[in-house]
C-alpha positions in Angstrom: 17.8 1.0 9.5 14.3 0.1 9.8 14.6 -3.4 10.5 17.1 -2.4 13.3 14.7 0.5 14.6 12.0 -2.3 14.9 9.8 0.0 12.7 7.2 -1.2 10.0 6.5 -0.1 6.6 4.1 1.2 3.9 4.2 0.4 0.3 3.4 3.1 -1.9 3.0 2.3 -5.4 1.4 3.5 -8.8 -2.2 2.2 -8.9 -1.1 1.7 -13.0 0.3 -1.2 -14.8 3.0 -3.3 -13.2 1.4 -2.6 -9.8 0.6 -6.3 -9.0 4.0 -7.5 -9.5 5.5 -4.4 -7.8 3.6 -4.9 -4.7 3.6 -8.5 -4.2 7.1 -8.8 -5.2 8.0 -5.9 -2.4 5.2 -7.4 0.2 7.0 -10.9 -0.1 10.6 -9.5 -0.1 9.8 -7.6 3.0 8.2 -10.5 4.5 11.0 -13.1 3.7 13.3 -10.2 5.9 11.1 -10.0 9.1 10.2 -6.3 7.7 6.8 -5.8 9.1 4.7 -3.9 6.5 1.2 -2.1 7.9 -0.4 -1.7 4.0 -0.2 -0.4 0.6 -0.7 3.6 -0.6 -1.9 3.7 -3.8 -0.7 6.9 -6.1 -2.3 8.1 -9.4 -5.7 6.4 -8.8 -8.5 7.7 -10.8 -12.0 6.8 -9.7 -13.6 4.4 -11.5 -10.7 2.8 -13.5 -11.2 -0.7 -14.0 -7.9 -1.8 -14.7 -6.8 -0.1 -11.3 -9.6 -1.0 -8.9 -8.4 -4.5 -10.1 -5.1 -3.9 -10.0 -5.7 -2.8 -5.8 -8.3 -5.7 -5.2 -5.3 -8.3 -6.7 -3.1 -6.7 -4.6 -4.7 -6.7 -1.1 -5.9 -10.3 -2.4 -2.1 -12.0 -2.7 -0.8 -9.9 0.0 -3.4 -10.0 2.5 -2.2 -6.1 2.7 -4.9 -3.6 3.5 -5.0 -0.6 1.3 -4.4 2.6 3.7 -5.2 5.4 0.9 -6.0 5.9 -2.8 -4.1 9.1 -3.6 -5.5 10.4 -7.1 -3.2 12.9 -9.3 -3.3 16.4 -7.9 -4.6 14.9 -4.1 -2.3 17.2 -1.5 -3.9 15.0 2.0 -4.5 11.4 2.6 -8.2 10.3 2.7 -7.8 8.5 6.1 -9.5 8.8 9.2 -7.7 10.0 12.4 -8.6 6.8 13.8 -7.2 4.5 11.2 -4.1 6.8 11.1 -3.0 6.0 14.6 -3.8 2.0 14.1 -0.8 2.5 11.8 1.6 3.3 15.0 -0.1 0.4 17.1 
């Protein structure tokens, strides 16, 4: 349906163990099937967690996709500017 309507997607992933594999495989699948992806939202982020920060860096590096937001446990809103949010709809 997404492809048929010409829509872009956002990948949502947990920031912990297994993130790199999940994000890279998902991004490659979508690319190979002509499904545009705007970026990645990472859930369950713990500021200062070295493994999670490295996972996020490696996902950006290996896919070329930007991080849209990092959501901490208990967050109820995305920390994203209105301008950045509008860019997702270009």
